[in-house]
N, C-alpha and C positions, 0 to 999 in steps of 0.2 A: 473546534477540533484542531488540536496542534498538528503540524505537518508530519510528526514522526508517528503518530497514532496509527495511521493505516499500514505501517510496517509491522507494529506489534500485533495488529490483527491479522495480518496477511502470512506472516512467518509460520505460526503453527498450522495454519490450514494448508498452505502450500507445501509444507515440509512432508505432508502425506503423500504428496506425488513426486517428491524428491527435488523441489525447488524451494528450498528453505530461504536461503539469502542469496541473491544473485539479481541477474538482469530482469527476469520476468516479475519478481515482486516490486522491484523498482518502478517498472513501467506501469504495471497495475495500480500502484500506490500514487503515482503522479498522476494517472489519469483520474483516479478517484478524487484526488486533491483538487483537479482543476474543474471537477463537476461541482465543487461547493459554490454556493451564492456568494457573490462579491459584497463584502461588508465595507461600505464606504462612511 
C-alpha cells in the first residue's frame, strides 16, 4: 500500500465530520501506516 493511500481513503470519510484535510487525518493515516507489516 503506498503511503498516500490512507489519505485518499480517509479524506472523504473524515469530511463527513468536518475534518477533511488537516491534523487529524494526518495522524490517523500515520498510525495506520505504522501498523503495516515490515517488508524486508
